[in-house]
C-alpha positions as CSV (number, residue, x, y, z in Angstrom):
1,M,118.3,139.0,24.4
2,T,115.7,141.0,22.5
3,V,111.9,140.9,22.9
4,L,110.6,140.7,19.3
5,A,106.9,140.6,19.7
6,G,104.2,141.0,22.3
7,T,100.8,139.5,22.2
8,A,98.8,138.2,19.3
9,I,95.5,136.2,19.7
10,S,96.2,133.8,16.9
11,S,97.9,130.5,16.0
12,L,101.3,130.3,14.4
13,T,101.3,129.4,10.7
14,S,104.3,127.0,10.9
15,C,105.8,124.6,13.4
16,K,108.9,122.5,13.2
17,K,109.4,120.1,16.2
18,E,109.8,117.0,17.0
19,G,92.3,102.4,13.5
20,A,89.6,103.0,16.1
21,L,88.9,106.6,17.0
22,E,89.9,106.4,20.6
23,P,93.1,107.8,22.2
24,A,95.1,105.2,24.1
25,H,95.3,106.9,27.5
26,G,98.2,106.0,29.7
27,T,100.6,105.1,26.9
28,T,102.1,108.5,26.3
29,T,103.1,109.6,29.8
30,E,106.8,110.6,30.0
31,L,107.9,109.1,33.4
32,N,111.5,110.2,33.4
33,V,111.7,113.8,32.2
34,T,110.7,115.8,35.4
35,P,114.1,115.4,37.1
36,R,115.8,116.9,34.1
37,V,113.2,119.7,33.8
38,K,113.5,120.6,37.5
39,A,117.3,120.5,37.3
40,F,117.2,123.0,34.4
41,I,114.9,125.3,36.4
42,E,116.9,125.0,39.6
43,N,120.1,125.8,37.7
44,V,118.6,129.0,36.3
45,H,117.8,130.3,39.8
46,H,120.8,129.1,41.9
47,D,124.0,131.0,42.1
48,G,124.6,131.4,38.4
49,T,125.3,127.6,38.0
50,L,123.7,127.6,34.6
51,R,126.0,130.3,33.4
52,N,128.9,127.9,33.7
53,A,127.1,125.0,32.0
54,G,128.4,125.7,28.5
55,A,126.5,125.5,25.2
56,M,123.3,123.7,24.2
57,A,122.2,122.3,20.9
58,L,119.2,124.2,19.4
59,D,116.8,121.3,19.7
60,S,117.8,120.8,23.4
61,A,117.3,124.5,24.1
62,E,113.8,124.4,22.6
63,W,112.9,121.3,24.5
64,Y,114.1,122.5,27.9
65,V,112.5,126.0,27.5
66,E,109.2,124.5,26.5
67,A,109.1,121.8,29.2
68,A,110.2,124.3,31.9
69,L,107.4,126.8,30.8
70,N,104.8,124.0,30.9
71,Y,106.1,122.8,34.3
72,T,106.0,126.2,36.0
73,C,103.3,128.2,34.2
74,T,100.5,125.8,33.2
75,N,97.6,124.0,34.9
76,A,96.6,121.0,32.8
77,A,94.1,119.8,35.4
78,Q,91.8,122.8,35.2
79,L,88.7,122.2,32.9
80,Y,87.7,125.1,30.8
81,N,85.2,126.0,28.0
82,D,86.7,129.1,26.4
83,Q,90.2,129.9,25.2
84,L,92.4,132.4,23.5
85,V,95.8,131.8,22.0
86,D,98.6,134.3,22.8
87,T,102.1,134.5,21.4
88,F,105.3,135.9,22.8
89,S,108.6,136.0,20.9
90,I,112.2,136.7,21.9
91,S,115.6,136.4,20.3
92,I,118.9,135.1,21.8
93,P,122.3,135.0,20.1
94,L,123.8,132.0,18.3
95,L,127.5,131.1,18.5
96,D,128.8,128.3,16.1
97,G,125.3,127.0,15.7
98,E,124.6,126.7,19.4
99,V,123.2,128.8,22.3
100,S,124.7,129.2,25.7
101,A,122.9,127.5,28.5
102,A,122.8,130.9,30.3
103,Q,120.9,132.5,27.4
104,A,118.5,129.5,27.2
105,G,117.8,130.0,31.0
106,N,117.3,133.7,30.6
107,A,114.9,133.1,27.7
108,Y,112.9,130.8,30.0
109,L,112.7,133.4,32.8
110,T,111.7,136.2,30.4
111,L,108.9,134.1,28.7
112,A,107.7,132.7,32.0
113,E,107.2,136.2,33.4
114,L,105.2,137.3,30.3
115,I,103.1,134.1,30.1
116,D,102.3,133.9,33.9
117,A,100.4,137.2,33.6
118,H,97.6,135.0,32.1
119,N,97.2,133.1,35.3
120,V,94.5,135.0,37.0
121,S,92.8,133.2,39.9
122,G,89.2,132.4,39.2
123,S,89.4,134.0,35.7
124,S,91.9,132.4,33.4
125,H,94.8,130.0,33.4
126,V,97.5,128.9,31.0
127,A,96.7,125.4,29.9
128,L,99.6,124.8,27.4
129,V,102.7,126.3,26.0
130,D,104.1,125.4,22.6
131,V,107.6,126.6,21.9
132,V,108.8,127.0,18.3
133,T,112.3,128.0,17.3
134,N,113.8,129.4,14.1
135,N,117.5,129.6,13.3
136,A,118.0,133.1,12.0
137,G,121.8,132.7,11.5
138,A,123.2,135.0,14.1
139,S,120.3,134.5,16.5
140,L,117.7,131.9,17.6
141,E,114.1,133.2,17.5
142,I,111.9,131.6,20.1
143,S,108.1,131.9,19.9
144,A,106.0,130.7,22.8
145,V,102.4,130.1,21.9
146,C,100.3,129.8,25.0
147,V,96.7,128.5,25.2
148,V,94.8,130.4,27.8
149,G,91.7,128.7,29.2
150,S,88.7,130.4,30.8
151,G,85.0,129.7,31.3
152,Y,84.9,127.1,34.1
153,T,81.3,126.0,34.0
154,K,81.3,122.2,34.6
155,G,79.3,119.8,32.4
156,A,79.8,116.7,30.3
157,P,81.1,117.4,26.8
158,N,78.5,116.4,24.2
159,T,77.4,116.9,20.6
160,N,73.7,117.3,21.3
161,Y,72.1,120.6,20.4
162,G,68.5,121.8,20.9
163,P,65.9,122.6,18.2
164,N,66.6,126.4,18.6
165,D,70.4,126.1,18.1
166,H,70.8,128.0,14.9
167,W,74.1,129.9,14.9
168,L,76.2,131.9,12.5
169,W,79.3,130.1,11.4
170,M,81.6,132.9,12.7
171,G,81.6,136.4,14.2
172,D,83.4,138.6,16.6
173,Y,80.3,139.4,18.7
174,S,77.9,137.5,20.9
175,H,74.8,138.3,18.8
176,C,75.2,135.1,16.8
177,G,71.7,133.7,16.4
178,C,70.4,133.2,12.9
179,G,67.4,131.7,10.9
180,P,64.6,130.9,13.3
181,N,67.0,131.9,16.2
182,S,67.7,135.3,14.7
183,G,68.3,137.9,17.4
184,A,69.5,135.4,20.0
185,Y,72.6,136.1,21.9
186,G,75.4,133.5,22.3
187,Q,78.7,132.5,20.9
188,C,79.0,131.8,17.1
189,A,79.3,128.3,15.9
190,D,83.1,128.3,15.7
191,K,83.6,129.1,19.3
192,Q,80.8,126.8,20.5
193,I,82.4,123.9,18.7
194,Q,85.8,124.9,20.0
195,G,84.5,125.0,23.6
196,R,82.9,121.6,23.4
197,V,85.9,119.8,21.9
198,N,88.2,121.3,24.5
199,Y,85.9,120.4,27.4
200,G,85.9,116.9,26.1
201,I,89.7,116.5,25.9
202,N,90.8,118.4,29.0
203,G,90.4,117.1,32.5
204,G,91.6,116.3,35.9
205,Y,95.3,115.3,35.5
206,Y,97.9,116.5,37.9
207,T,100.5,116.9,35.2
208,Y,102.1,119.2,32.6
209,W,102.9,118.9,28.9
210,T,106.2,118.4,26.9
211,D,107.0,117.8,23.2
212,V,104.0,120.0,22.1
213,E,103.3,120.3,18.4
214,S,100.6,121.9,16.3
215,W,98.8,120.7,13.2
216,W,96.7,122.9,10.8
217,V,93.8,122.1,8.6
218,D,94.2,123.0,4.9
219,H,90.8,123.1,3.1
220,W,92.2,122.7,-0.4
221,G,94.9,120.1,-0.1
222,E,95.8,116.6,1.2
223,D,97.7,115.5,4.3
224,D,101.3,116.8,4.4
225,P,102.7,115.3,7.6
226,G,106.2,116.8,7.0
227,D,104.7,120.3,7.4
228,K,102.0,119.2,10.0
229,I,99.2,120.0,7.5
230,V,95.9,118.2,7.7
231,G,94.3,118.2,4.2
232,L,90.5,118.0,4.1
233,L,90.7,116.3,0.7
234,S,92.2,113.4,2.5
235,H,89.3,113.3,5.0
236,P,85.8,113.5,3.3
237,S,82.9,112.8,5.7
238,P,81.5,109.3,5.5
239,I,77.8,108.8,4.7
240,G,75.9,108.9,7.9
241,P,73.0,110.5,9.8
242,T,74.4,114.0,9.5
243,N,75.8,113.6,5.9
244,L,73.2,111.8,3.9
245,V,74.7,112.4,0.5
246,S,78.4,112.5,-0.5
247,G,79.6,115.4,-2.7
248,D,76.5,117.5,-2.5
249,G,78.2,120.4,-0.7
250,V,76.4,119.8,2.6
251,R,78.6,118.6,5.5
252,D,81.0,116.8,3.2
253,Y,83.9,117.4,5.5
254,P,84.4,117.0,9.2
255,V,85.2,120.7,9.7
256,Y,83.3,123.6,8.0
257,F,84.3,124.5,4.5
258,S,81.8,126.6,2.4
259,E,79.0,124.1,2.8
260,G,75.3,124.7,3.1
261,G,75.5,128.4,3.9
262,G,76.6,130.3,7.0
263,C,73.7,129.6,9.4
264,F,74.2,126.3,11.3
265,G,71.2,124.4,12.5
266,P,71.3,121.7,15.1
267,T,72.4,119.0,12.6
268,D,75.2,121.2,11.4
269,M,76.3,121.9,14.9
270,K,76.3,118.2,15.8
271,H,78.2,117.3,12.6
272,Y,81.0,119.8,12.9
273,T,81.4,119.3,16.7
274,Q,81.8,115.6,16.3
275,G,83.8,116.0,13.1
276,A,86.4,118.4,14.6
277,Y,86.9,115.9,17.4
278,D,87.0,112.9,15.1
279,L,89.6,114.5,12.8
280,M,91.7,115.4,15.8
281,L,91.8,111.7,16.7
282,V,92.5,110.6,13.2
283,V,95.5,112.8,13.0
284,R,96.7,111.8,16.4
285,N,96.4,108.1,15.6
286,A,98.0,108.3,12.2
287,Y,100.9,110.8,12.8
288,V,101.5,111.3,16.5
289,P,100.5,108.1,18.2
290,T,102.9,108.7,21.1
291,K,101.1,111.9,22.0
292,E,97.8,113.0,23.5
293,L,95.1,115.5,22.5
294,V,95.8,118.8,24.2
295,S,93.9,121.7,22.6
296,C,91.7,122.5,19.6
297,T,91.3,126.1,18.2
298,V,88.5,126.9,15.8
299,V,88.3,130.4,14.2
300,G,85.9,131.5,11.6
301,E,87.5,132.9,8.4
302,M,86.4,134.6,5.2
303,A,89.7,135.3,3.6
304,M,90.0,132.9,0.6
305,G,89.1,133.7,-3.0
306,G,87.1,136.9,-3.5
307,G,86.1,137.1,0.1
308,N,82.9,135.1,-0.3
309,D,84.2,131.7,0.9
310,Q,83.3,130.6,4.4
311,W,85.3,128.1,6.5
312,H,86.7,127.3,9.9
313,W,90.4,127.6,10.5
314,V,91.2,124.7,12.8
315,T,94.5,124.1,14.8
316,Y,95.1,120.9,16.7
317,R,97.8,120.6,19.4
318,Y,99.3,117.4,20.8
319,G,101.8,116.7,23.6
320,K,103.3,114.2,26.0
321,R,101.9,114.0,29.5
322,A,104.7,114.4,32.0
323,K,104.4,113.0,35.5
324,Y,105.1,115.2,38.6
325,D,107.4,113.8,41.2
326,Q,105.3,112.8,44.3
């Protein structure tokens, strides 16, 4: 087994895995998976039992490694405001299109040790692990994307911003005030929006996640559910209090895309916070109705065209809520 990559604070760029804007809580809980997950973990640790368990199909190996990592390394009950996304990758050998159960177990143990370093009492915790695999012919490449939560200030999630809330659309620093708020310190708009959405969708469940999948926003195209792409052209913002005119280049989409300049006022902040959450619900209800909202990542980018375009790179993650044995 080979460790291919260490940490990278970013989302993956691909993922292959398995009405009213309100999630139907309580309908997506997996009631019967925990005994299987626990059996996998126990076999890894007890007397080499797993080493005699034969081969596993690739989709089974992916599912068990992901579920075991979420069971042992994550805390889905802890509320948080801030997050980073970290990726660990390893490789295990393939034989006749399958992997040995022993190698799958070793992959779980190796990744668990790396991921668990993010669980620092009072400082940060792992909220979610999304495992993605790639068949490389002679080996199976396993990438574990972990969402690490921090910032534990309690407060109700909301989309209300004060009159002085004027913030740059992105930045890698805390000096993000702009316009009449120039010189003010605080997170830039991308991370403020990310924090509020995550605070609204996380909370208080004694559980863990399985069957995690990620969806990415494409600012130029339309929805492509086969590749888990959310196309903004499929989701223009409706006319409303924060989008008075359609097609005028001001708040025409639920997430930010070169509209109205790079200094967000209170109306912009409200529009894009609510929009990022609403779009996450739209995707969930349309394409993954058996799963729940787990995590939203918002990162400011200036990489398209000649470098003058401004937009928010948004990743949505969904999963099934597994119930602990009591």
